[in-house]
LUMVEX-788779 format. One line per 8 residues: their letters; for each residue x, y, z of C-alpha. Coordinates in steps of 0.1 Angstrom, whole numbers. Each point is the difference from the previous one (the first is absolute). Layout:
<rs>
a> X/Y/Z  ...
</rs>
This chain:
<rs>
mealsdig> 904/2050/1181  -1/36/14  32/-3/15  21/-3/-31  -23/27/-19  -5/27/30  41/5/-4  -1/31/-9
ytnfraei> -33/0/-14  -21/15/30  -16/32/-24  -3/-16/-30  -22/-34/18  -16/33/15  -8/21/-35  -11/-36/-8
rafleesl> -25/-4/26  -15/37/-6  -8/-8/-40  -18/-34/7  -14/12/25  -13/31/-24  -2/-18/-31  -18/-35/9
tddmreag> -41/0/-1  -17/-20/24  -9/-18/-35  34/-10/-9  2/-9/32  -25/-26/0  8/-15/-28  34/-9/17
rlntnpfp> -15/-16/26  -22/-21/-18  23/-9/-27  7/-40/-5  19/0/-28  34/10/-15  -17/27/-20  -21/19/20
dlkqviaw> -37/23/-15  16/13/-29  -21/38/7  18/-1/30  34/-6/-10  -3/27/-26  -18/25/17  29/-7/28
qkarhrrg> 25/0/-33  -12/36/-10  3/15/35  38/-12/2  10/12/-30  -15/37/4  25/-4/27  28/-11/-19
waapswpr> 3/-37/16  -22/-21/-24  28/-23/-4  21/-2/31  23/-22/-17  10/22/-28  29/22/-8  -6/40/0
eyggpgwd> 6/6/-38  -28/-27/-13  -25/15/26  7/-16/37  4/18/27  44/-15/-3  -6/-13/41  24/-29/8
eiqqtifr> -9/-34/12  -6/11/36  -22/28/-12  -20/-19/-16  -8/-30/24  -8/26/27  -26/11/-22  -14/-34/-9
eeacklda> 1/-4/44  -18/31/5  -28/-9/-25  -8/-32/7  -4/14/37  -25/19/-16  -19/-27/-22  13/17/-36
pgehvqsl> -14/-21/-31  32/-7/-9  20/2/-34  -5/-12/-34  27/-21/1  1/-9/-38  -2/37/-11  25/12/27
mmcgpcli> 22/-23/13  4/-28/-32  -11/24/-32  16/29/9  34/-10/15  4/-23/-26  -5/30/-28  25/22/15
ghgsqeqk> 24/-28/4  -2/-17/-42  -29/27/-15  11/20/-32  -1/39/15  -32/5/-23  -15/-30/19  5/17/34
dyylpril> -12/35/-12  -30/-16/-11  -11/-29/24  19/14/35  -23/31/2  -31/-20/-6  10/-27/27  3/29/24
saehvwcq> -28/14/-6  -22/-32/-4  -10/6/-29  13/-32/-7  -4/-32/16  23/-31/-9  -2/-34/6  23/-29/-8
gysepesg> 3/-25/-25  22/-28/5  -15/-33/9  -20/-21/-29  -22/-29/4  27/-22/-5  33/20/11  -2/11/39
sdlaslkt> 25/-8/17  21/-12/-32  -4/37/-15  26/-7/-24  -24/-19/-17  -21/23/-9  -16/0/-37  -25/30/-6
tavpdgdd> 16/12/-32  11/36/-12  10/-3/-40  9/32/-13  -19/17/-28  10/39/-13  5/19/33  -21/-25/19
yivngaki> 1/-32/18  -32/-25/-7  -5/-15/34  -18/-32/6  -7/-25/30  -14/6/38  9/7/33  -8/-15/30
wtsdahra> -1/13/39  0/33/-11  -11/24/29  -21/33/-9  5/-9/-36  -40/10/5  6/36/14  31/7/-15
thmfclvr> 12/23/-28  30/-15/-11  15/-34/3  42/-4/-1  3/-33/-19  23/-30/-7  -3/-14/-38  20/-24/-19
tsnegrpq> 19/18/-29  19/-33/-12  8/-39/7  34/1/-5  28/-7/26  -5/-2/39  -37/8/5  7/26/23
qgitflli> 15/19/-32  -30/2/-19  -21/25/22  -6/33/-5  -18/26/20  -26/22/-10  -27/30/13  -37/-10/-9
dmktpgit> -27/20/4  -30/-19/6  -24/19/-21  14/-15/-28  -23/-21/-25  2/-35/9  10/-1/28  -29/-20/22
vkpiinla> 1/-1/43  -18/-29/17  -1/0/36  10/-24/24  -14/2/35  17/-9/29  -6/-23/35  -10/27/18
gvheqntv> -26/8/-31  22/33/-9  3/9/-40  35/9/3  17/-25/-25  -3/-6/-37  6/-16/-29  10/22/-34
ffddvrvp> -5/-7/-34  24/14/-29  -19/-7/-39  21/15/-24  7/36/22  18/24/-18  30/15/27  27/26/-16
qrnrvgde> 31/-7/-2  10/31/25  -19/-20/25  30/-20/4  18/1/35  39/-10/-5  10/-13/-30  -17/-32/-20
nhgwtvak> 2/-33/15  17/12/28  -28/7/25  11/-24/22  25/20/12  -26/31/8  -28/-28/12  29/-10/29
ylleferg> 7/35/7  -38/6/5  1/-30/25  18/11/21  -23/30/8  -28/-24/5  17/-26/23  15/7/34
tqclapvl> 0/43/-9  -30/17/20  1/-3/34  -24/-24/15  9/3/41  -23/30/6  -26/-12/-15  4/-38/24
rkrlenik> 6/21/28  -34/17/0  -17/-29/-7  20/-20/31  -16/29/22  -35/-4/-15  2/-38/6  6/6/33
ksaasecn> -27/23/8  -23/-26/-19  10/-29/25  -7/29/32  -35/-2/-10  -4/-37/-9  0/-32/22  16/-33/-4
aygsrlld> -18/-31/6  0/4/37  -14/31/4  29/17/5  16/32/-20  16/-13/-26  30/23/4  6/-15/32
dpafrrkw> -1/-37/-18  40/-10/6  -2/-22/-38  -13/32/-16  24/20/20  29/-21/-14  -12/3/-37  -7/39/4
akmrielh> 37/0/12  14/-22/-28  -15/20/-25  16/32/18  34/-12/3  -3/-11/-38  -14/30/-12  32/21/18
vldsyeqq> 23/-24/-20  -21/13/-33  4/32/14  38/-2/7  8/-11/-35  -22/25/-19  21/22/21  35/-15/-10
iivmvaag> -12/4/-37  -18/40/6  40/6/12  15/-22/-28  -22/20/-25  9/35/17  35/-8/-10  -5/-5/-34
ncpgmsap> 1/-39/-1  -25/-21/-19  -22/-23/21  7/-32/-22  -7/-30/16  -17/16/33  -30/6/-25  -10/-38/-2
vvknmgme> 6/-5/37  -17/28/16  -29/-6/-30  -1/-42/14  0/13/43  -24/30/-5  -25/-19/-23  3/-34/21
llqnfdkl> -1/25/34  -31/19/-17  -19/-30/-3  9/-11/31  -14/31/19  -30/-6/-21  -6/-32/17  1/15/36
aieaaglh> -17/28/-5  -31/-25/-10  8/-21/32  -3/28/20  -31/18/-14  -20/-35/5  -35/-14/-16  -6/36/-10
tlvsqpea> 19/-5/-30  -16/-29/-13  -27/30/-13  5/14/-38  -7/30/2  14/12/-35  -20/31/-2  8/14/30
lepgnsva> 40/1/-15  -18/25/-26  21/37/9  -34/22/9  -21/-33/7  -27/7/24  -8/-36/8  -9/-11/35
rigpdyal> 29/-23/9  -4/-34/18  28/-3/31  27/25/12  23/26/-32  28/-25/6  -20/-27/-10  -1/14/-36
tptpryls> 33/-3/-19  19/-33/14  -17/-25/-21  0/19/-29  37/9/7  3/-36/2  -12/-11/-28  11/23/-24
nrgltias> 36/3/10  3/-40/-5  16/7/-35  28/25/14  24/-35/1  -4/-3/-34  -4/35/-11  32/17/-15
gtsevqrg> 15/-37/-1  -10/-22/22  22/-10/35  11/-31/-15  22/17/-27  3/29/22  22/-23/19  12/-18/-34
iiaksvlg> 13/37/-5  16/1/33  15/-30/-3  20/-2/-35  12/38/5  8/4/36  5/-37/12  15/-13/-35
l> -20/-28/5
</rs>
């Protein structure tokens, strides 16, 4: 990626490096190194966001008129490349990369004026209310209702797999306001304060033992109609727009590039069944080389999208293609990382993954994160639309099948 992004951007990259070295604290970088799931330690994520906000860089992809830095796509990529190299704790994706851009594209002026500054400052932290207990891949079948009552909607129903709902201050949510016509035609997009009476959040613990997701119940929850984004019964258009930001518009290649080098370092310290260095094992080297080639393919595809968006074009069907490629490759990296770290990965050490911990670790540091990452990332080919659903979209829209 650097070959593309360094063309005419050498001074910008140097400015970014200087800012990161000055602003990233040891606590932030530790949180970045220890993170094993898509939702990093919120305390350090917010601290990092506030540090960027003071510089006007909280949301790299936002236009200047809405509080962003006004960077082009290549500048955004350079920022994320350099942040990854220094173990930055990451960004709150649902707030900065999903809700914010969605409001910029479809929100009213009143909504933009109120919510966008609070997203940038991290006063508001958002979660996504899409899936339901019986509406996952078939999202249009959702049943959570919103019935008009004066200036409000009365919301009843449930959402599931709601990541970060236990820590979020607000939710962007799809509700059903009509049962007439096609299912997509009766859906409305609402913004909901999570402190509203009638909301109950119950935890879902993932395979890695992490409380990341939740079930959220709505019992006669009053939501002001002014919190509706777009027209009533036309929320499907807003939802699809938001999903373009969720699926494939983030560059995963810088993360995987660093992960690949860490796998190589682990293999250099571990032995195979014959007592030789694992990195010198031909079978392992073939696997590592295959991952490197596939990473190069993903990287090239992401570069094409960056150039496409920089020219003012929408990523369109490139989003589900990159989503599939990236998530499946990430899972394969997780498998190889476990193999590279060997038997040490069998030890469960959840306390040692907490930033700021003083727990004595069992085994080398490089063996601490591979298994929790593997377990947490198994769901990434389901989240945001399963790989099968994405292939169906591509087959229908691109191949005409």
